[in-house]
NUMI-557774 format. One line per field, with one value per residue: residue number from 1; x, y, z of N, C-alpha, C, O in turn. Coordinates in steps of 0.02 Angstrom, whole numbers, plus 50000, padded with zeros to 5 digits. Atoms other than C-alpha are relative to their C-alpha. Example, Ala and Ser with C-alpha at 12.3 -4.5 7.8 and 13.67 -1.06 7.14 Angstrom:
// NUMI-557774
i	[1/2]
n_px	[50045/49958]
n_py	[49941/49941]
n_pz	[50000/49997]
ca_px	[50615/50684]
ca_py	[49775/49947]
ca_pz	[50390/50357]
c_px	[50045/49961]
c_py	[50060/50055]
c_pz	[50000/50037]
o_px	[50097/49986]
o_py	[50059/50110]
o_pz	[50033/50045]
//
This chain:
// NUMI-557774
i	[1/2/3/4/5/6/7/8/9/10/11/12/13/14/15/16/17/18/19/20/21/22/23/24/25/26/27/28/29/30/31/32/33/34/35/36/37/38/39/40/41/42/43/44/45/46/47/48/49/50/51/52/53/54/55/56/57/58/59/60/61/62/63/64/65/66/67/68/69/70/71/72/73/74/75/76/77/78/79/80/81/82/83/84/85/86/87/88/89/90/91/92/93/94/95/96/97/98/99/100/101/102/103]
n_px	[50036/50031/50013/49967/49928/49977/49935/49965/49945/49966/49938/49976/50010/49963/50041/50023/50047/50058/50061/50016/50030/50068/50042/50010/50044/50067/50025/50013/50061/50058/50024/50028/49957/50003/50048/49975/49967/50046/49976/49929/49978/49931/49977/49934/49964/49943/49940/50015/50031/50069/50028/50068/50031/50063/50037/50031/50053/49967/49935/50011/50008/49933/49959/50023/49971/49927/49984/50009/49958/50039/50040/49956/49985/49961/49927/49985/50001/49936/49946/50006/49970/49929/49993/50005/50052/49998/50068/50016/50070/50020/50066/50037/50021/50049/50011/50051/50013/50032/50045/49966/50032/49982/50026]
n_py	[50061/49993/50063/50012/50009/50035/49977/50049/49972/50059/49989/50054/49976/50039/50049/49975/49945/50024/49995/49929/49985/50029/49961/49934/50007/50013/49937/49955/50019/49994/49931/49982/50014/49946/50004/50034/50063/50056/50058/49998/50060/50006/50066/50020/50049/50032/49961/49931/49961/49980/49952/49977/49990/49963/49991/49933/49989/49975/49970/49936/50013/50015/49940/49955/50024/49992/49929/49978/50043/50028/50055/50051/50037/50061/49989/49980/50060/50034/49959/50001/50062/50004/50029/49951/50025/49993/49993/50017/49988/50041/49990/50062/50008/50055/50026/50052/50012/50064/50006/50014/50057/50003/50062]
n_pz	[49982/49935/49964/49936/49996/49940/49975/49959/49962/49973/49963/49957/49931/49950/49965/49935/50010/50039/49960/49999/50065/50003/49955/50029/50058/49974/49973/50056/50037/49955/50004/50065/50057/50050/50055/50059/49984/50009/49960/49981/49966/49978/50020/49974/50041/49968/49984/49979/50053/49987/50047/49992/50065/49994/50062/50001/50049/50060/49987/49966/49929/49974/50001/49947/49937/50002/49997/49931/49958/49944/50025/50031/49940/50008/49993/49931/49958/50008/49972/49927/49974/50021/50067/50055/50046/50072/50025/50069/50016/50057/50028/50003/50070/50002/49932/49990/49930/49990/49942/49938/49966/49929/49972]
ca_px	[49726/49604/49548/49618/49801/49894/50031/50160/50275/50406/50553/50659/50613/50729/50664/50651/50539/50414/50286/50293/50257/50106/50037/50062/49977/49828/49811/49821/49683/49571/49555/49479/49548/49589/49461/49484/49566/49480/49586/49750/49850/50010/50108/50254/50381/50541/50696/50613/50533/50371/50255/50097/49989/49847/49717/49656/49502/49613/49782/49711/49661/49836/49919/49810/49871/50052/50046/50000/50139/50010/49913/50060/50062/50142/50317/50310/50264/50422/50534/50468/50534/50705/50674/50695/50538/50530/50374/50303/50140/50048/49901/49769/49741/49640/49563/49462/49383/49340/49211/49273/49239/49237/49223]
ca_py	[50305/50311/50181/50105/50107/50001/50076/49966/50028/49899/49887/49765/49783/49732/49577/49666/49802/49691/49685/49875/49887/49773/49868/50036/49975/49908/50073/50168/50069/50080/50267/50362/50309/50429/50467/50352/50208/50048/49918/49906/49760/49732/49586/49492/49401/49308/49381/49537/49591/49685/49781/49882/49867/49991/49994/50169/50225/50318/50402/50570/50495/50424/50586/50685/50576/50580/50771/50784/50720/50693/50573/50480/50353/50196/50268/50344/50176/50099/50245/50241/50062/50101/50042/50139/50121/50099/50154/50077/50122/50008/50042/49907/49842/49684/49609/49459/49434/49259/49203/49202/49035/49031/48866]
ca_pz	[48974/49121/49244/49401/49451/49577/49684/49765/49901/49951/50069/50167/50350/50492/50581/50748/50671/50577/50719/50729/50542/50555/50705/50619/50460/50557/50649/50485/50398/50552/50523/50378/50211/50069/49935/49787/49880/49825/49918/50012/50078/50175/50105/50183/50076/50113/50195/50267/50103/50131/50017/50026/49871/49850/49714/49667/49574/49450/49434/49491/49659/49685/49634/49755/49898/49843/49832/50017/50133/50273/50162/50081/50221/50147/50122/50296/50375/50303/50348/50527/50546/50472/50294/50131/50023/49835/49740/49581/49495/49373/49259/49279/49102/49137/49292/49349/49519/49575/49701/49880/49963/50153/50241]
c_px	[49973/49994/50043/50076/50015/50067/50028/50060/50033/50064/50020/50001/50042/49954/49971/49951/49936/49935/49977/49967/49929/49952/49984/49952/49928/49968/49981/49934/49938/49969/49969/50050/49993/49947/50032/50037/49949/50017/50072/50017/50074/50021/50070/50029/50056/50054/49986/49969/49927/49977/49929/49974/49933/49970/49962/49949/50029/50066/49993/49993/50067/50043/49979/50029/50075/50021/49995/50041/49962/49960/50042/50028/50046/50075/50020/50001/50067/50057/49999/50029/50070/50011/49991/49951/50016/49928/49996/49925/49985/49930/49965/49972/49950/49993/49946/49994/49963/49955/50042/49963/50026/49970/49996]
c_py	[50008/49934/49993/49994/49965/50029/49945/50034/49941/50020/49935/50027/49957/49955/50027/50057/49977/50007/50073/50022/49976/50040/50068/49997/49989/50063/50048/49983/50001/50070/50014/49988/50055/49987/49966/49935/49944/49942/50011/49937/50004/49929/49987/49947/49969/50051/50073/50044/50011/50047/50018/50013/50034/50011/50066/50005/50023/50034/50066/49990/49984/50062/50050/49980/50011/50074/50028/49954/49969/49939/49943/49955/49940/50012/50017/49939/49964/50040/49998/49936/49989/49969/50054/49973/50014/50002/49979/50012/49962/50020/49933/49994/49944/49974/49946/49988/49934/50002/49982/49944/49997/49937/50004]
c_pz	[50071/50035/50062/49992/50066/50020/50044/50033/50035/50035/50036/50071/50047/50040/50065/49994/49963/50038/50003/49934/49996/50044/49970/49940/50023/50029/49944/49965/50043/49997/49932/49945/49948/49947/49940/50013/49998/50047/50018/50039/50017/49988/50027/49954/50040/50016/50015/49947/50016/49945/50019/49930/50011/49932/50005/49944/49933/50020/50037/50076/50033/50003/50053/50068/50001/50006/50072/50046/50059/49978/49971/50055/49990/50004/50072/50047/49996/50029/50077/50031/49972/49932/49947/49948/49927/49975/49927/49990/49935/49978/49996/49929/49991/50071/49999/50075/50006/50061/50061/50035/50071/50028/50075]
o_px	[50012/50024/50081/50102/49978/50114/49992/50104/50000/50094/49978/50034/50041/49898/49913/49927/49891/49885/49917/49920/49884/49897/49927/49910/49882/49909/49931/49893/49882/49911/49960/50109/49940/49932/50089/50054/49899/49973/50109/49974/50114/49990/50114/49996/50057/50059/50025/49962/49890/50017/49892/50000/49893/50004/49926/49956/50007/50081/50035/50019/50082/50076/50021/50047/50102/50076/50021/50021/49981/49944/50019/50086/50087/50109/50072/50044/50093/50100/50052/50043/50097/50066/49952/49966/50050/49887/50039/49885/50023/49886/49993/49932/49914/50041/49903/50044/49910/49956/50086/49903/50086/49910/49976]
o_py	[50023/49884/50038/49974/49971/50031/49910/50059/49905/50072/49891/50077/49895/49975/50014/50081/50018/50028/50087/50061/50013/50056/50091/50041/50020/50075/50083/50028/49996/50079/49969/50004/50087/49930/49983/49900/49945/49912/50042/49911/50031/49881/50030/49898/49971/50103/50117/50104/49964/50081/49978/50056/50013/50033/50077/49973/50001/50042/50083/50031/50009/50074/50085/50023/50034/50088/50082/49897/49915/49897/49887/49962/49926/49976/49996/49935/49942/50012/49998/49936/49934/49944/50101/49923/50063/49961/49998/50002/49965/50031/49885/50036/49942/49974/49945/49980/49925/50049/49940/49950/49994/49924/49956]
o_pz	[50116/50013/50080/49940/50115/49980/50079/49998/50073/50021/50046/50085/50042/50058/50081/50045/49952/50009/50001/49934/49975/50022/49972/49931/49996/50019/49947/49953/50017/50015/49892/49951/49944/49930/49922/49966/50034/50077/49979/50075/49979/50012/50025/49938/50102/49984/49995/49957/50029/49914/50049/49894/50054/49885/50053/49892/49880/50080/50078/50114/50087/50053/50080/50108/50052/50029/50086/50056/50082/50019/49967/50075/50034/50041/50096/50091/50047/50063/50109/50091/49974/49919/49957/49916/49910/49997/49886/50036/49888/50019/49968/49908/49941/50109/49956/50109/49975/50100/50057/50050/50083/50021/50108]
//
């Protein structure tokens, strides 16, 4: 099955390292992004739960990044702030994009 895939790297980050995570993520996305990356977002949940979700053009694009330790940035961001990352990969099977309203 082809098509887009979504990777999710998640971890619980110590409170005193959260600002460092956000800064590192912003610095990362300010530079050149890997081929095949459609979208990426840093998400904050409750109780120190954080995740980076990245939408990829296809599984091959994700696998190319994961095969190169210099490009596999999301797990490293979490490890650098003392958190152990967990990786999940999902095949996008249906999607809907709504209109963005800015007031």
